[in-house]
Residue, then its C-alpha position, 0 to 999 in steps of 0.5 A: m370922179h375916178t382916180l387913175p393910179l400908176s399900176r406897178p408895171l408901168l412905174r418899173t417901166l418908167c423907172l427902166s426908161a430913165s435909167c437907160a436914159v441917164l446912160l445915154q445922156g452920159t455918152a453924150h460928146a465931149e466939148p472940143a478943145k478950145g482953139k481947135p475947129p470942131a469935128w464933125a462928131d462932135g456934132i452928134t448928140w444923143s437924148a432921151q425921153i418919156q412920156a405917160g399920161g392917162t384920161y378919164n371919159e365921164d361916161g366910162p364906154n364899155d368897149n374903153k375907147n375914147f372915139g376919135r383919138l389915137f394916141d390917148d384912145k384908152s379911157n380911165g386908164f394910164l398909157l406909156n406913151q412913148v419912150l423916145l430914144t435919138a441919136q442925130r447929127p443936124i445939118d447947119t443950113s447957114i453955111k455957104g458951103y456942104d454938111v452932112g448930118f443924119k437922124l436916127q430915132g426909136m420909140y417904145g411904147s403905146d403910140a407905136r401902135y399908130t406909128h408904125i411904117l406898114h409890116q416895119f417892127q410892127h409885130a415885133t411885140g406880137d399884138s401888145l399895147n406897147q409896140l416898138d417903132l423906128v421913127e425916124a432914120f434919114a441921112q441929110a446933107h446941105t449944100p451951095w447948089l441951085t438956090k442962093g441959101g443952097t439945098d436940102f437933101k433928106l434919104g430915108q425915112f422921115v415924118t410928114l411936112e404937114g400939120a401944126e402937130t407931131i409925133d414928138p410930144s415935145t413939141n405939142y402942146l397938148y396930150s390929145h390930138s386934133y382931128i386933123f393930126n389923127f386922121g387928116i395927115p400922114l406921119k411918115h414917109t420914105g423917099l427923097m426930099a430936097v428943100f430949096h433955100v430960094v431967099p431966106e423968106v421962102d423955102i420950097y420942098a419937093g419930094l418923091v416918096t413911097g406913099a402915106n405911113t409906107g415904105l419900100g417892098k412889103s412895106d408899100n400897100n402898092d406899087a406906086l410912087a407919089f409926091h409930097g412937098g410945099v412951100g414955106l413962108n418966113l415973115l416979119g423977122g420970124k414972128l410969121t410962118s406958114l407952110a403949105t404942103t400937099h402929098i398927092g398919090p395913090e393911097t389904096a391897098q392892092n389887098a383891099i381890092r383883092n379882100g374885096l373890101l373895094p371893088a375890083s374897078v378901083d385902081a390900086d396903083g392909078d387911083l389918087r388921094y391928095l392930102s393938103d394942109i396949111t399951117t400958119t403961125w404968128k407970135v403975136t407978143d412975147k406971151l402970146t402965139l396963135i397957130n391955125d391949121v388947115n385940112w383937106i382931104h380928096d381920096e377917088v375911091a375910098n367911099a367903096g370905090r366912089s369918092a370920099d372927101g373931109f376938110g377941117m380948121a384947128q385953131y390954137g392960142v398959148y399965152t405965157l404966164c411964165d417961165m414955168v406956166s403957159l395956157v393952151a386953147r385948141a378949137e377945131v371942126f372936121r367934117d367927115v363927108d362921107g363917113v370914111f376917114v374918122f373911126q377908132s380902133g377897136n384893138n391895137v392892130d385894126f389901124l395898121n391892118a387898115l392901112d394893109g387893106m386886111p379886114a378888121r378883127s374887132t367889131r368896135t373897130v367903126t367910124g362915126g358916119k358922115t358926121t360934122y365933128g366938133a371939139l373945145t380943148l383947154g389946157a396948160n404947160v407946166k415946168p416946175d422947178l424940182g431942184i433936181a438936175y435929172l428933173s429939170g426936163v419934166r414937164f406936165r399937161p393937164e387939160i379937158r375937152y369936149d367933144t361933139s357932133l354937130n349933126d345928128t350922129r351919135p359917134f361917141n362912147d360906144s356908139s351912142d351919145k352926140h357928146m364926150f367929155t374928157a380930162a388927162i394928164d400926161m408928163i413929159l421927161q426929157f433927158 
């Protein structure tokens, strides 16, 4: 098995990022004086986070790609996935009156190749591996309106409601992402979202957004709006939660019709894509948590002007051995019925080119065909006590993963294999 040494440029980048994070942490708000009510600004927090990781592929594909992966797509090498900086003032949804807040979050790293809102900082660093991205930028408010628990509003750019995994790695249990996260859900939206706290057990979400991973003006790939919302349940005193969400709207890029990638009969502002997901989390005991994620995609024109479908399920199990170690397993299956959703980007730009309706630049930007994918991932979360204050937030996540085609296709390792085995590890450092 080959070793995966950290390069000197990567070490310098990590060290510089850590230094910046320490300086940022030093500017965090001070506690209000005793006896005085906290001021609005006292709720503002600053934080920083670094993630870096690497993946070993035993077959060493010539294109250096782990097929079906986005954020850990590089085989046999390390990535500076994210330097994530966040300033926010969360709202208090438990109060009976009003509260306002905001969130501003920026990223630098290789993950940004896949998290951009179209044309937003997309070319700020050219076509390089590490890029800049504005992850979230929104204002929000809690009001006592309409329902017993009040109604919250969020306006701006925010991450999706859908899926069991997130862009922020600190809320995920594994380094690699599921097929559902990579190909079955949007990542970000621009628009207005309302949350109605009907009763403590039920929340209703309803929003109007520009689309999946798009923004205003030139950051949208068509001229239509979309609906994003769902229903959240909070049962058994919070031990059982479920969030059923959907995103419905036209997602076809007008450029795809102009460039001949889709026929002229396609209506970019009228033909719909449905992205739906149900995520259920059950805290069985203090040590065992089970998470189930079910997903369905239907696009009316994505298959060369014909409809396309995909669906899948991922099951997670997390068992806490002790304060420092948790064991994680994820089993998943994902069916790409028409062979249009699961693919690899052969370079740093073709993922966004596809969103924009532009032709691929790389010959290794390929789909896996009409395939049913299966994957099993086993890993751990290790939070060592190093006795160093600024390393108290460090976490390591080693994993091994096996991917396979459950039919006769060969999507993996230069489009030549039915199977792919990888071993990976990443580090998350929080300040």
